[in-house]
C-alpha atoms as a printed R data frame, in Angstrom:
    type eleno elety resid chain resno       x       y       z
1   ATOM     1    CA   MET     A     1  11.103  43.751   7.675
2   ATOM     2    CA   ARG     A     2   8.224  42.337   5.609
3   ATOM     3    CA   LYS     A     3  10.664  41.376   2.834
4   ATOM     4    CA   ALA     A     4  12.912  39.565   5.338
5   ATOM     5    CA   LEU     A     5   9.958  37.584   6.709
6   ATOM     6    CA   LEU     A     6   8.944  36.555   3.184
7   ATOM     7    CA   LEU     A     7  12.486  35.345   2.474
8   ATOM     8    CA   ILE     A     8  12.525  33.294   5.717
9   ATOM     9    CA   SER     A     9   9.123  31.804   4.896
10  ATOM    10    CA   SER     A    10  10.292  30.836   1.388
11  ATOM    11    CA   ALA     A    11  13.434  29.242   2.812
12  ATOM    12    CA   TRP     A    12  11.423  27.120   5.292
13  ATOM    13    CA   THR     A    13   9.065  26.025   2.500
14  ATOM    14    CA   ALA     A    14  11.980  24.956   0.312
15  ATOM    15    CA   LEU     A    15  13.650  23.129   3.222
16  ATOM    16    CA   GLY     A    16  10.391  21.288   4.041
17  ATOM    17    CA   ALA     A    17  10.004  20.186   0.434
18  ATOM    18    CA   ALA     A    18  13.583  18.908   0.389
19  ATOM    19    CA   LEU     A    19  13.086  16.890   3.582
20  ATOM    20    CA   VAL     A    20   9.946  15.093   2.324
21  ATOM    21    CA   PRO     A    21  10.913  12.058   0.189
22  ATOM    22    CA   ALA     A    22   9.345  12.058  -3.233
23  ATOM    23    CA   GLY     A    23   7.146   8.947  -3.413
24  ATOM    24    CA   PRO     A    24   5.491   7.544  -6.500
25  ATOM    25    CA   ALA     A    25   2.566   9.703  -7.573
26  ATOM    26    CA   PRO     A    26  -0.750   8.135  -8.607
27  ATOM    27    CA   ALA     A    27  -1.105   7.839 -12.364
28  ATOM    28    CA   GLN     A    28  -3.463  10.603 -13.476
29  ATOM    29    CA   THR     A    29  -5.165  11.921 -16.575
30  ATOM    30    CA   ALA     A    30  -4.547  15.415 -17.859
31  ATOM    31    CA   ALA     A    31  -7.613  16.507 -15.882
32  ATOM    32    CA   GLY     A    32  -6.059  15.179 -12.674
33  ATOM    33    CA   ALA     A    33  -8.388  12.199 -12.143
34  ATOM    34    CA   PRO     A    34  -6.913   8.729 -11.473
35  ATOM    35    CA   VAL     A    35  -6.391   6.691 -14.625
36  ATOM    36    CA   ALA     A    36  -7.822   3.518 -13.083
37  ATOM    37    CA   ASP     A    37 -11.623   3.642 -12.919
38  ATOM    38    CA   SER     A    38 -11.524   1.387  -9.838
39  ATOM    39    CA   GLY     A    39  -9.643   4.034  -7.835
40  ATOM    40    CA   PRO     A    40  -6.177   5.591  -7.434
41  ATOM    41    CA   SER     A    41  -3.327   3.580  -8.903
42  ATOM    42    CA   ARG     A    42   0.357   3.677  -8.051
43  ATOM    43    CA   PRO     A    43   3.403   2.011  -9.576
44  ATOM    44    CA   LEU     A    44   4.215  -0.578  -6.902
45  ATOM    45    CA   ASP     A    45   5.555  -4.066  -7.330
46  ATOM    46    CA   ALA     A    46   2.937  -6.794  -6.986
47  ATOM    47    CA   PRO     A    47   2.812  -8.216  -3.427
48  ATOM    48    CA   ALA     A    48   3.795 -11.840  -2.935
49  ATOM    49    CA   ASP     A    49   2.651 -14.557  -0.530
50  ATOM    50    CA   PRO     A    50   5.322 -17.248  -0.192
51  ATOM    51    CA   ARG     A    51   3.230 -19.688   1.820
52  ATOM    52    CA   SER     A    52   2.743 -23.153   0.379
53  ATOM    53    CA   ARG     A    53  -0.131 -23.719  -2.019
54  ATOM    54    CA   SER     A    54  -1.832 -26.017   0.501
55  ATOM    55    CA   GLU     A    55  -2.073 -23.121   2.981
56  ATOM    56    CA   LYS     A    56  -3.770 -20.805   0.496
57  ATOM    57    CA   PHE     A    57  -7.371 -21.722   1.280
58  ATOM    58    CA   TRP     A    58  -8.728 -19.170  -1.190
59  ATOM    59    CA   LEU     A    59  -6.894 -20.686  -4.149
60  ATOM    60    CA   SER     A    60  -9.125 -23.055  -6.115
61  ATOM    61    CA   ASP     A    61  -7.465 -25.621  -8.372
62  ATOM    62    CA   ASP     A    62 -10.565 -25.566 -10.573
63  ATOM    63    CA   TRP     A    63 -10.065 -21.852 -11.077
64  ATOM    64    CA   PHE     A    64  -6.288 -21.584 -11.138
65  ATOM    65    CA   ASP     A    65  -5.631 -24.604 -13.344
66  ATOM    66    CA   HIS     A    66  -8.835 -24.876 -15.366
67  ATOM    67    CA   GLY     A    67 -10.405 -21.400 -15.323
68  ATOM    68    CA   GLN     A    68 -13.633 -22.563 -13.655
69  ATOM    69    CA   LEU     A    69 -15.367 -20.061 -11.359
70  ATOM    70    CA   ASP     A    70 -17.566 -21.023  -8.416
71  ATOM    71    CA   VAL     A    71 -21.199 -20.450  -9.310
72  ATOM    72    CA   PRO     A    72 -22.953 -18.310  -6.670
73  ATOM    73    CA   VAL     A    73 -26.382 -19.215  -5.304
74  ATOM    74    CA   ASN     A    74 -28.854 -16.409  -5.955
75  ATOM    75    CA   HIS     A    75 -32.452 -16.035  -4.791
76  ATOM    76    CA   GLU     A    76 -34.820 -13.116  -4.905
77  ATOM    77    CA   VAL     A    77 -35.599 -12.200  -1.309
78  ATOM    78    CA   GLU     A    78 -38.812 -11.188   0.396
79  ATOM    79    CA   ARG     A    79 -38.797  -9.072   3.553
80  ATOM    80    CA   ARG     A    80 -41.400  -9.495   6.296
81  ATOM    81    CA   GLU     A    81 -41.793  -7.637   9.603
82  ATOM    82    CA   ILE     A    82 -42.748  -9.941  12.455
83  ATOM    83    CA   SER     A    83 -42.370 -10.076  16.236
84  ATOM    84    CA   PHE     A    84 -41.847 -12.645  18.961
85  ATOM    85    CA   VAL     A    85 -41.981 -12.685  22.758
86  ATOM    86    CA   ASN     A    86 -38.999 -13.056  25.073
87  ATOM    87    CA   PRO     A    87 -40.436 -15.416  27.730
88  ATOM    88    CA   ALA     A    88 -37.894 -14.236  30.301
89  ATOM    89    CA   ASP     A    89 -39.796 -10.983  30.884
90  ATOM    90    CA   GLY     A    90 -42.594 -10.891  28.303
91  ATOM    91    CA   THR     A    91 -40.908  -8.290  26.091
92  ATOM    92    CA   ASP     A    92 -42.275  -8.122  22.562
93  ATOM    93    CA   VAL     A    93 -39.310  -8.073  20.190
94  ATOM    94    CA   PRO     A    94 -39.810  -6.697  16.653
95  ATOM    95    CA   ALA     A    95 -37.815  -8.409  13.921
96  ATOM    96    CA   VAL     A    96 -37.365  -8.582  10.177
97  ATOM    97    CA   LEU     A    97 -37.537 -11.930   8.414
98  ATOM    98    CA   PHE     A    98 -35.688 -12.345   5.130
99  ATOM    99    CA   ARG     A    99 -36.271 -15.434   3.034
100 ATOM   100    CA   PRO     A   100 -36.115 -16.563  -0.596
101 ATOM   101    CA   LYS     A   101 -39.294 -15.871  -2.558
102 ATOM   102    CA   GLY     A   102 -41.540 -18.618  -3.781
103 ATOM   103    CA   GLY     A   103 -42.231 -20.783  -0.764
104 ATOM   104    CA   GLY     A   104 -40.265 -23.807   0.374
105 ATOM   105    CA   ARG     A   105 -38.104 -24.305   3.447
106 ATOM   106    CA   TYR     A   106 -34.515 -23.225   3.956
107 ATOM   107    CA   PRO     A   107 -31.755 -23.504   6.602
108 ATOM   108    CA   ALA     A   108 -31.977 -21.060   9.515
109 ATOM   109    CA   VAL     A   109 -29.733 -18.085  10.223
110 ATOM   110    CA   LEU     A   110 -30.008 -15.572  13.084
111 ATOM   111    CA   PHE     A   111 -28.608 -12.081  12.548
112 ATOM   112    CA   ALA     A   112 -27.223 -10.216  15.582
113 ATOM   113    CA   HIS     A   113 -27.042  -6.515  14.743
114 ATOM   114    CA   GLY     A   114 -24.306  -4.248  15.999
115 ATOM   115    CA   ARG     A   115 -24.143  -0.958  17.856
116 ATOM   116    CA   ARG     A   116 -25.810   1.060  15.103
117 ATOM   117    CA   GLY     A   117 -28.860  -1.207  15.388
118 ATOM   118    CA   LEU     A   118 -31.003  -2.572  12.586
119 ATOM   119    CA   ASP     A   119 -31.418   0.046   9.870
120 ATOM   120    CA   PRO     A   120 -31.656   0.149   6.061
121 ATOM   121    CA   LEU     A   121 -27.864   0.004   5.722
122 ATOM   122    CA   THR     A   122 -27.194  -2.894   8.083
123 ATOM   123    CA   GLU     A   123 -30.175  -4.785   6.663
124 ATOM   124    CA   ARG     A   124 -28.070  -5.284   3.549
125 ATOM   125    CA   LEU     A   125 -26.114  -7.952   5.406
126 ATOM   126    CA   PRO     A   126 -29.000 -10.297   6.391
127 ATOM   127    CA   LEU     A   127 -30.556  -9.635   2.974
128 ATOM   128    CA   GLY     A   128 -27.361 -10.808   1.284
129 ATOM   129    CA   ILE     A   129 -27.247 -13.950   3.430
130 ATOM   130    CA   ALA     A   130 -30.899 -14.758   2.658
131 ATOM   131    CA   ALA     A   131 -30.187 -14.402  -1.061
132 ATOM   132    CA   ARG     A   132 -27.773 -17.326  -0.736
133 ATOM   133    CA   GLY     A   133 -30.696 -19.576   0.215
134 ATOM   134    CA   PHE     A   134 -31.432 -19.125   3.930
135 ATOM   135    CA   VAL     A   135 -34.238 -17.962   6.186
136 ATOM   136    CA   VAL     A   136 -32.698 -15.107   8.185
137 ATOM   137    CA   LEU     A   137 -34.316 -13.622  11.294
138 ATOM   138    CA   ALA     A   138 -32.976 -10.208  12.321
139 ATOM   139    CA   PRO     A   139 -34.334  -9.195  15.756
140 ATOM   140    CA   ASN     A   140 -34.284  -5.479  16.560
141 ATOM   141    CA   ALA     A   141 -33.166  -5.710  20.164
142 ATOM   142    CA   TYR     A   142 -32.751  -1.937  20.487
143 ATOM   143    CA   ALA     A   143 -36.308  -1.188  19.395
144 ATOM   144    CA   ALA     A   144 -37.586  -3.842  21.816
145 ATOM   145    CA   ARG     A   145 -35.886  -2.039  24.724
146 ATOM   146    CA   PHE     A   146 -36.349   1.559  23.481
147 ATOM   147    CA   ILE     A   147 -32.574   1.909  23.116
148 ATOM   148    CA   GLU     A   148 -31.312   4.680  20.851
149 ATOM   149    CA   PRO     A   149 -28.840   3.654  18.113
150 ATOM   150    CA   MET     A   150 -25.126   3.806  18.942
151 ATOM   151    CA   PRO     A   151 -25.422   3.178  22.698
152 ATOM   152    CA   VAL     A   152 -22.230   3.275  24.758
153 ATOM   153    CA   ALA     A   153 -23.352   0.822  27.436
154 ATOM   154    CA   HIS     A   154 -24.180  -2.807  26.742
155 ATOM   155    CA   ARG     A   155 -27.581  -4.051  27.916
156 ATOM   156    CA   PRO     A   156 -27.490  -7.764  28.911
157 ATOM   157    CA   GLU     A   157 -31.255  -8.019  28.227
158 ATOM   158    CA   THR     A   158 -30.504  -7.792  24.525
159 ATOM   159    CA   GLU     A   159 -28.637 -11.103  24.754
160 ATOM   160    CA   LEU     A   160 -31.800 -12.796  26.055
161 ATOM   161    CA   ASP     A   161 -33.892 -11.131  23.334
162 ATOM   162    CA   MET     A   162 -31.541 -12.555  20.698
163 ATOM   163    CA   SER     A   163 -31.705 -16.001  22.300
164 ATOM   164    CA   ALA     A   164 -35.495 -15.866  22.269
165 ATOM   165    CA   GLY     A   165 -35.184 -14.949  18.598
166 ATOM   166    CA   LEU     A   166 -33.255 -18.160  17.977
167 ATOM   167    CA   ASP     A   167 -36.060 -20.218  19.512
168 ATOM   168    CA   ALA     A   168 -38.658 -18.293  17.492
169 ATOM   169    CA   LEU     A   169 -36.663 -18.794  14.299
170 ATOM   170    CA   LEU     A   170 -36.365 -22.550  14.728
171 ATOM   171    CA   ARG     A   171 -40.139 -22.818  15.231
172 ATOM   172    CA   LEU     A   172 -40.951 -21.162  11.912
173 ATOM   173    CA   PRO     A   173 -42.516 -23.367   9.217
174 ATOM   174    CA   ASP     A   174 -40.113 -21.719   6.725
175 ATOM   175    CA   VAL     A   175 -37.115 -23.432   8.351
176 ATOM   176    CA   SER     A   176 -35.577 -26.725   7.228
177 ATOM   177    CA   THR     A   177 -32.989 -27.245  10.003
178 ATOM   178    CA   SER     A   178 -33.045 -28.099  13.706
179 ATOM   179    CA   LYS     A   179 -30.194 -25.662  14.378
180 ATOM   180    CA   ALA     A   180 -29.178 -22.243  13.103
181 ATOM   181    CA   CYS     A   181 -25.971 -20.394  12.418
182 ATOM   182    CA   ILE     A   182 -25.574 -16.891  13.761
183 ATOM   183    CA   VAL     A   183 -24.209 -14.017  11.681
184 ATOM   184    CA   SER     A   184 -23.028 -11.126  13.832
185 ATOM   185    CA   HIS     A   185 -22.053  -7.562  13.059
186 ATOM   186    CA   THR     A   186 -19.688  -5.387  15.175
187 ATOM   187    CA   ARG     A   187 -21.023  -5.341  18.759
188 ATOM   188    CA   GLY     A   188 -23.384  -8.143  17.806
189 ATOM   189    CA   GLY     A   189 -20.232 -10.252  17.889
190 ATOM   190    CA   TYR     A   190 -20.124  -9.874  21.664
191 ATOM   191    CA   VAL     A   191 -23.832 -10.722  21.930
192 ATOM   192    CA   ALA     A   192 -23.267 -13.821  19.778
193 ATOM   193    CA   LEU     A   193 -20.301 -14.815  21.934
194 ATOM   194    CA   ARG     A   194 -22.375 -14.521  25.100
195 ATOM   195    CA   MET     A   195 -25.219 -16.502  23.560
196 ATOM   196    CA   ALA     A   196 -22.933 -19.298  22.437
197 ATOM   197    CA   VAL     A   197 -20.881 -19.605  25.612
198 ATOM   198    CA   ALA     A   198 -22.635 -18.047  28.626
199 ATOM   199    CA   GLN     A   199 -26.065 -19.296  27.577
200 ATOM   200    CA   GLY     A   200 -24.761 -22.623  26.283
201 ATOM   201    CA   LEU     A   201 -26.401 -22.338  22.864
202 ATOM   202    CA   GLN     A   202 -23.302 -23.712  21.137
203 ATOM   203    CA   ASP     A   203 -24.321 -27.069  22.622
204 ATOM   204    CA   ARG     A   204 -27.975 -27.056  21.590
205 ATOM   205    CA   GLY     A   205 -29.229 -24.419  19.149
206 ATOM   206    CA   LEU     A   206 -26.279 -23.091  17.166
207 ATOM   207    CA   ALA     A   207 -24.176 -24.847  14.533
208 ATOM   208    CA   CYS     A   208 -21.712 -22.103  13.522
209 ATOM   209    CA   LEU     A   209 -20.776 -18.448  13.926
210 ATOM   210    CA   VAL     A   210 -19.955 -15.827  11.290
211 ATOM   211    CA   ALA     A   211 -18.610 -12.530  12.618
212 ATOM   212    CA   TYR     A   212 -18.070  -9.306  10.692
213 ATOM   213    CA   TYR     A   213 -15.272  -7.389  12.531
214 ATOM   214    CA   PRO     A   214 -16.700  -8.385  15.935
215 ATOM   215    CA   HIS     A   215 -16.359  -6.462  19.175
216 ATOM   216    CA   TRP     A   216 -15.001  -9.428  21.114
217 ATOM   217    CA   GLN     A   217 -14.767  -7.687  24.443
218 ATOM   218    CA   ASP     A   218 -17.278  -6.669  27.114
219 ATOM   219    CA   PRO     A   219 -18.196  -3.075  26.178
220 ATOM   220    CA   GLY     A   220 -18.222  -2.257  29.894
221 ATOM   221    CA   ALA     A   221 -14.708  -3.571  30.555
222 ATOM   222    CA   PRO     A   222 -11.943  -1.104  31.531
223 ATOM   223    CA   GLU     A   223 -10.077   0.664  28.741
224 ATOM   224    CA   PRO     A   224  -6.907  -1.509  28.958
225 ATOM   225    CA   ASP     A   225  -9.072  -4.592  28.421
226 ATOM   226    CA   GLN     A   226 -10.730  -2.925  25.433
227 ATOM   227    CA   VAL     A   227  -7.367  -2.234  23.821
228 ATOM   228    CA   TYR     A   228  -5.229  -5.217  24.794
229 ATOM   229    CA   ARG     A   229  -7.501  -8.176  25.580
230 ATOM   230    CA   HIS     A   230 -10.331 -10.209  24.163
231 ATOM   231    CA   ALA     A   231 -13.353 -11.406  26.149
232 ATOM   232    CA   GLY     A   232 -12.800 -14.483  28.302
233 ATOM   233    CA   GLU     A   233 -15.727 -16.250  26.618
234 ATOM   234    CA   VAL     A   234 -13.543 -16.681  23.534
235 ATOM   235    CA   GLU     A   235 -11.476 -19.233  25.446
236 ATOM   236    CA   ARG     A   236 -14.577 -21.437  25.729
237 ATOM   237    CA   LEU     A   237 -16.019 -20.921  22.249
238 ATOM   238    CA   THR     A   238 -16.179 -24.246  20.383
239 ATOM   239    CA   LEU     A   239 -18.433 -23.351  17.437
240 ATOM   240    CA   PRO     A   240 -16.892 -23.407  13.960
241 ATOM   241    CA   THR     A   241 -16.190 -19.713  13.418
242 ATOM   242    CA   LEU     A   242 -15.530 -17.521  10.383
243 ATOM   243    CA   VAL     A   243 -14.394 -13.917  10.913
244 ATOM   244    CA   PHE     A   244 -14.176 -11.090   8.349
245 ATOM   245    CA   MET     A   245 -12.211  -7.887   8.850
246 ATOM   246    CA   GLY     A   246 -10.774  -5.088   6.719
247 ATOM   247    CA   GLU     A   247  -7.072  -4.312   6.602
248 ATOM   248    CA   TYR     A   248  -7.793  -0.810   7.898
249 ATOM   249    CA   GLU     A   249  -9.961  -1.829  10.853
250 ATOM   250    CA   GLN     A   250  -9.617   0.277  14.016
251 ATOM   251    CA   TYR     A   251  -6.461  -0.694  15.907
252 ATOM   252    CA   GLN     A   252  -8.089  -1.676  19.194
253 ATOM   253    CA   ARG     A   253 -10.735  -3.809  17.449
254 ATOM   254    CA   ARG     A   254  -8.210  -5.493  15.190
255 ATOM   255    CA   ARG     A   255  -5.908  -6.305  18.083
256 ATOM   256    CA   SER     A   256  -8.614  -8.079  20.129
257 ATOM   257    CA   ILE     A   257  -9.862  -9.993  17.072
258 ATOM   258    CA   GLU     A   258  -6.400 -11.218  16.165
259 ATOM   259    CA   SER     A   259  -5.548 -12.204  19.739
260 ATOM   260    CA   ALA     A   260  -8.869 -14.053  20.066
261 ATOM   261    CA   VAL     A   261  -8.317 -15.971  16.845
262 ATOM   262    CA   ALA     A   262  -4.745 -16.797  17.880
263 ATOM   263    CA   ALA     A   263  -6.017 -18.166  21.206
264 ATOM   264    CA   MET     A   264  -8.587 -20.351  19.429
265 ATOM   265    CA   LYS     A   265  -6.046 -21.649  16.937
266 ATOM   266    CA   ALA     A   266  -3.588 -22.442  19.732
267 ATOM   267    CA   THR     A   267  -6.087 -24.922  21.199
268 ATOM   268    CA   GLY     A   268  -7.065 -26.389  17.834
269 ATOM   269    CA   ARG     A   269 -10.570 -24.956  17.621
270 ATOM   270    CA   PRO     A   270 -12.105 -24.403  14.174
271 ATOM   271    CA   VAL     A   271 -11.676 -20.732  13.302
272 ATOM   272    CA   ARG     A   272 -10.666 -18.767  10.212
273 ATOM   273    CA   LEU     A   273  -9.909 -15.042  10.036
274 ATOM   274    CA   ILE     A   274 -10.074 -13.366   6.619
275 ATOM   275    CA   ILE     A   275  -8.539  -9.879   6.357
276 ATOM   276    CA   TYR     A   276  -9.469  -8.015   3.177
277 ATOM   277    CA   PRO     A   277  -6.787  -5.697   1.761
278 ATOM   278    CA   GLY     A   278  -7.644  -2.111   0.967
279 ATOM   279    CA   VAL     A   279 -10.824  -1.797   3.048
280 ATOM   280    CA   GLY     A   280 -11.848  -0.653   6.509
281 ATOM   281    CA   ARG     A   281 -15.005  -1.215   8.500
282 ATOM   282    CA   GLY     A   282 -18.408  -1.151   6.865
283 ATOM   283    CA   PHE     A   283 -17.179  -2.604   3.582
284 ATOM   284    CA   GLU     A   284 -20.320  -4.735   3.271
285 ATOM   285    CA   PHE     A   285 -22.857  -1.892   3.540
286 ATOM   286    CA   ARG     A   286 -21.127   1.451   2.858
287 ATOM   287    CA   SER     A   287 -23.324   3.708   0.728
288 ATOM   288    CA   ALA     A   288 -22.777   4.106  -3.002
289 ATOM   289    CA   GLU     A   289 -21.605   7.716  -2.564
290 ATOM   290    CA   VAL     A   290 -18.369   6.612  -0.856
291 ATOM   291    CA   ARG     A   291 -18.156   2.962  -1.854
292 ATOM   292    CA   THR     A   292 -14.858   1.766  -3.348
293 ATOM   293    CA   PHE     A   293 -14.035  -1.022  -5.775
294 ATOM   294    CA   ALA     A   294 -12.271  -2.839  -2.913
295 ATOM   295    CA   ASP     A   295 -15.437  -2.570  -0.769
296 ATOM   296    CA   ASP     A   296 -17.430  -4.376  -3.444
297 ATOM   297    CA   LEU     A   297 -14.841  -7.098  -3.969
298 ATOM   298    CA   ALA     A   298 -14.606  -7.732  -0.220
299 ATOM   299    CA   ALA     A   299 -18.366  -7.672   0.381
300 ATOM   300    CA   LYS     A   300 -19.132 -10.084  -2.457
301 ATOM   301    CA   ASP     A   301 -16.382 -12.477  -1.453
302 ATOM   302    CA   ALA     A   302 -17.428 -12.390   2.216
303 ATOM   303    CA   VAL     A   303 -21.115 -13.115   1.600
304 ATOM   304    CA   HIS     A   304 -20.224 -15.877  -0.873
305 ATOM   305    CA   ARG     A   305 -17.866 -17.494   1.656
306 ATOM   306    CA   ALA     A   306 -20.347 -16.999   4.508
307 ATOM   307    CA   GLY     A   307 -23.085 -18.745   2.531
308 ATOM   308    CA   ALA     A   308 -20.904 -21.746   1.731
309 ATOM   309    CA   PHE     A   309 -19.647 -21.932   5.346
310 ATOM   310    CA   ILE     A   310 -23.161 -21.808   6.815
311 ATOM   311    CA   ALA     A   311 -24.537 -24.371   4.363
312 ATOM   312    CA   SER     A   312 -21.752 -26.815   5.168
313 ATOM   313    CA   HIS     A   313 -22.326 -26.606   8.926
314 ATOM   314    CA   LEU     A   314 -26.128 -26.789   8.745
315 ATOM   315    CA   ALA     A   315 -26.180 -29.802   6.437
316 ATOM   316    CA   ALA     A   316 -26.085 -32.191   9.402
317 ATOM   317    CA   ALA     A   317 -29.016 -30.362  11.062
318 ATOM   318    CA   ALA     A   318 -31.422 -30.785   8.135
319 ATOM   319    CA   LEU     A   319 -34.902 -31.868   9.156
320 ATOM   320    CA   ARG     A   320 -36.562 -34.766   7.363
321 ATOM   321    CA   GLN     A   321 -38.928 -33.493   4.724
322 ATOM   322    CA   SER     A   322 -42.455 -34.887   4.563
323 ATOM   323    CA   PRO     A   323 -43.035 -36.951   1.384
């Protein structure tokens, strides 16, 4: 009986192996490690993008035809812990201020943290923006309201705390602009959307919006809305907007982002969605222990593009410098 069972088991194993198509195996060394130091490699044909050259916004003639690379702006950054008061209810809001070292004034950026809050990992994002030559204020709205990281429910008070942060930022002597751009991260994308549209800041305090894989839906909305729809505020968003997302973003998040961007493009509003191949969420701050080559390429490109985008939209808001 035991022998018969072993024969049946062997037959099923052989049949299963025959039914699974043999795909290309990653190139490996004798020790079994991938040959490519940047990660697993596989013998696939190079992908192609047949769109016209004029549509390929990332393609620089200076680079492609003359070999000239864009020169990044780099500053050493200092980090300062400060606080400000939300006048709506007197709440004291702790924040971190990032700015280039050495004095001087720089354009203003507000950072809206996501659901994980403001921690050493997510601080990498406002730090990277500041290193491009900006004063970046990162309010910790969760600490202000004694909210634990990763909350399920959305607290509308945090939107008002972020708005108060914008006012506090624009009053700082470090700042050289009358407006700010807002950089948002995950659920901070919904907060930024509410600030811009519901609070009307896109008409008076904000000049542009940068969103890293934003949660563009009310976190309290029913599940079908979470999966299939974007927040209604998107239909009224007029700020120039730049969105970053990884190819392997969660399905429900990716769907709402893409539908939101499509709706904005359909009405001619200024929006660009950049999807990075080979990465998922967290590509800009994932720890070194799990970080991939694609994560680094995406993160560096995103912060470089964000810096150029913000600078271009804050140029018109520059304050006159005293002689």
